[in-house]
N, C-alpha and C positions, 0 to 999 in steps of 0.2 A: 861311447860318442857316435860312431859309426852306425851301430845298430840302431840307434834313436834317430839319426840322419836317415837311415834307410827306411824305416818304418814310417816316418813325416814324408818321407818323397812318394810312398807307395801310396798314402792317403792324398796326396797332393794329386797323383795321376790317376787316382780314381774317383775323385771328387767331381770332376768335371762332366765324364760321362754317367756319373750319377744323378746329376741335377739335370744334365740335359735328356738323359733317359725318361726322367720322370715328367719333363715337359712334353716330351714328344709322347708318352703314354695318356697325357690328357687329351690327345687328339684321336685316339682310338674310336672310330666310327664317325669321325666328323671331317674326314678328307674331302677333297672337292671331287673326288671320284675314288671308286672302289680301288684299283690299281695302286693309286699314290697313297691311299688309306692304308693299305696292306703293308705298302714300302716303309712308308713312316713307322709303323708300328715294329716292323723287322729290323730297323735301324735301332727303335729303342732297345729291343730284345739284345741285339748285337752288344749295345754299351754295356747292358747291365751284364752279360757273359764277361766283357772284360773286365768290369769292376769286381766280379766274384773273384777273378783271378789276382788281381792286386790285394783286395781285401783279406782274402785267405792267408795271403803270404804275410801281409800286414800283422795278421792275429796272431800268427806263427812267434813272429818276430816279438810281438808284445807279451804274449804269454798270460799269466794271471788270469785264465778263463775267458779271454778275448776271443771272439768269433767273428766269422764275416759278417753276420748280423749284428752283431753290436758293434762293430765298426762303422758299418754301413747306416745304422738307424738309433743308435744310443748317444750320439753326441749332442752337444748343443749347437747353436745355430752359429755363433763365433768359433767353433772349432772345426767348421767345414771351409777348407780353402779352395773352393773352384772361384774361377773367374766370372766378374758381374756378367759378362755376356750370356752364359747359358741359362743364367737365370731370369733372363727378361722374358716378359709374358707373350702368350700366342695372340697377339693382336689381330692379325689375319694371315693369309697365306703368304703372302708376301714378306712378312716379318718373320716366320717359321722357316722359309727357304734361306732368306738372308742370314737368319741367327746360324742356320746349320752350316751353311756355306763358308761362312768366317771361320767357324769352329773346325770345319773337315779339313780345310786346307792347313790348319796349324797340326791338327792330329797328325795328318799323314806324315808331315815333315818330320814330328815329335817320333812316331813310332820308327820312321826310317832310320833316324838316330840311335832310338833304343835297340834295334836290332844288332848293333856294333857294342852293346854295353859291356862292360867288363862283369857285371851281375849277369850269372847264366840263366836265372831264373826269368829276370826282366827280359833280357833276350829274347826267351822263349816264348814270354806272354806277347811281345811285340812281333815276332815272326808269326804267331797264330792270329794276332788281330789285323796286321796290314792288308790281308785279303778284303776284309769286311770293310774296312775303312777305304780302302780304293774304291769300293761300290760307293760308299756314302759320298765322295767328292764326286763320283760322275754323277749320281742322283742330283745333288745339290747343284752343281755347276750347270748341268742340262736345264734345271728349272729355271735358273738363273737368267739364262739364255732365253728360253722360252717367254718368260715373263717380260725381261727387259725390251727383247726385240718382238713382242706380240701386239697388243693393241696399245694404245694412247693410257687406257686406264690401267693396266697391268703394269706399263713403263712407270706411270706416277707412282703408283703404289709401292714398286719396288726402290725407285729413288726415295721415296719417304723412308722406307725402313732401312734403306742403307745410310740415310743422312742420320738417322737415330741411333743405328747400333753400330756404326763405325767408332764411335766414341769408346767404345768398351773393348776393342779389337787389340789395342797394343799392351794392354794388361798381361795378356798371354805370353808376352816377350819380356816382362818386368820381372827379373828372377827375385825370388825370395832368397834369406839366408840359407835355408836348407837347398834350394836348387842349385845355388852357387857351391855351396860345400859339395853335393854330389856331382857335378861338374868337373870339380877338382878331383873326385876319387874316381874319375871315367866312368861312372854309373850312367850318369845322364849327360845331355848336351848342353853346350854353351848356348842359351837361347839368342843371346845378342847376334850369334852366326846366322841362327835360321831366321831373323827378322827380313833382312833384304830378299832374301828367296821366297818368303810369304807375299812381301809386297809386289813381287815380279809377278807372281802366279796370280793373285787377286786381281791387279789391274790387267792383266790378260784377259780373264774371264770378264770383267766388267767392261772392256772395250768391245768384246763381242756382244754384251749386251745392251750396248747404247747406254750405260750408266756411267755416271763420274763421282770420283769419290768428293766428298766435301772438302772445299779449299780451305776453310779454317775450323779446326776440331780442338776443342779442350777436350783431351782423352781423360777419361776415368779409370781411378784403381782402387782399390782396398779388399774385393773380393779373396784374393790370395793371402792375406794378413788377416781374414776374419772378418772383416768391416763389409757387410752387406747390404742391398737395397730393401726396401721395405717387402720385396716380393718374397723373400726368403724365407721367412717364417711361415707363411701360407703355404709354401711347398712342403715345408718340413711337416706341417701339422698333419697334412695327406698322407705323405710318405711313411710318417713313423708312426702313425696312429695304431694299426695292430699290435706293434711289437709294444706300444706304452700301454695299450689297453689290456692286452694279455702277456704279461712278463714271462720270459723264458718257455715261450709255447714252441713245441716242436712238430714240425708238419709231418 
C-alpha cells in the first residue's frame, strides 16, 4: 500500500513540471526577446530534469519493465494528474508569465517542505531542485512587476491573464487521497498549511505589479484526479508522438 502511494505521489510530483515544461517548450524561438526566449527554454529544461528524477524513482518502485520514458509518455490522458493550471495555452506573453508565476510560487513552497521529507530520495531531489525553482520564482515575479507596472497595454493584458488563470490556482492545494496519505506518512506536506503562505506571497507581488485578484472566482478542479481540459489531448499528441510512433526506441 505504501509503495503504491509513493509511486502515485511521484507521478503527481512529476506531472505538473512535465506538462508545464512541454508548454514552455512550445515557445522556443518565439520569445519577445532573445534573453527571455533562452530563459524560458532553460526553465523548461530545468523542469524536465526534475521530472526525470521523479519518474526514474517511480519506475523503480513500479517494476515490470517500467522506465522513466514509459511513465512519462505512455500513459493515457486520464492517468496524468497535473493541475489544470499548467495545461492552459500560451495565449500571449502575459498569460505565459502569469501561469508561470502562479505555479512557481506553489512549486517553491512545495520543494521547501519536501526538503524535510521522511523519504531521503525525495528530500534529495528537492534539495537539488530548489535552487532552480528559486530562479524560476525570481524570473516570473520580476516579469509580473515589469508587465503590471509597465504600460497601460501590458497592465491590461496581465490583468486579463490573472482574471482567467486565477480560477485554476486553488486546485494546487486541494489534496487528493494520495497526497493526504503521503502527508500522514510524513513524506509530503499538508497542502492546507501551504495555502495561506501562498496567498500572502502572491498578493505581495500583485501589489507591486498594480494587479488585483478577481473579487469573485469560481475555482476549477479536476486535473489532479485525471479530468482535464480540452487542451490536454493536444499536448499529449505532440509530447508522446515519438514514443508512440517508434515503440521501445533507444537513444
